[in-house]
N, C-alpha and C positions, 0 to 999 in steps of 0.2 A: 503493499500501499503507498501511496506517499501522495505526500499534501500540498498544492501549490498554489500558491497567489499573487496578484495580478489589480492593481490598479490601471486606469484608463480617465480620459480627460474625459468628459462629457459637460453639454450644453442644455438638455432636457432631463425633467422628471420621467418616468415611467409612472402613468395616473394611477395603475390598482396590483398587487398580485399576482404569480401566476404559479403555476406548475403545471409542469408539461412532463413528457414519459415515466420511462419505471425504473428501477433501478435488474438492469437483467442481463444476460447474455449479449453483447453488443450491443447494447443501449445503453442510456442512461435517464439521469431523471433533473431537471432545471428547477432551484427553488429563484424565484425569483421579486423583488419589493423594492419600493423604491425607494431612493435614497438622497439625498439632501443635494452634492456637488462632481460627483462622483461618480466615475464604473467600481467598483471592486467585487471580486470574483475570490471563490475558493473552491477549488478542486479538489476535490477527493478518488483518488484513481486508482486500479488494481493493477495498474499495468505502473513500472516505475521506469526514471531514464527519456519521456517527452515531453519535460518544462516546454522545453524550444518551440517543440509543434504546438500544442498549444496556445505557447504564447501568441505567437504564428496566428493561429484565427479565429482567436480572443480580439487579435487589436485588427483585420479584416473584418471583424463584424464594427464595433467599436465605430472604427470609422467611417462604414456607411450608415448606424447610427450608434452618433454619440447623445444616448439615455444615462438618467443619472440614475443606477441601480444599482443593491448588490443583489451579488448571484451566491447560488452554492449548487453545484455542479457534483454529484454524485458519478462516478463512471464505473463502469464494468468493462471498459473493453473496446468503446466505439472509435469506428472509425473517421476522419475527418469532415465527412460530408454528411454524418448523420449529428455529429454534435453543430455545424452551420446548421443543419437543419434545425434542432432541436431548440436555437437560438431565436430563430427568425420564428418558431411555434410560442416562443416562449415571451415575448416583442407584441404578438400579435394576441393574443392572451392577454396581457395585460392593458390592451385599450378595451375601454369601454363601451 
């Protein structure tokens, strides 16, 4: 198990909390809630040694969507494509 933490610039808060995905083989869950001024991400992953990949996927997402949110990601071996999909789903679910 590896725990990673990231922080990104943000311009606007998300409207409400969201929960998407499940912790299971090749999948992940995201718990998202509004934050004041930054995007903060905590990743708990079953796969060690991929911190740089996580940083790049998250950086790409927050460059497109600079939202102020606190995210907790619980990963069980999801691919970068699944991570990107779940991030988009969480953002969509956080809209009223």
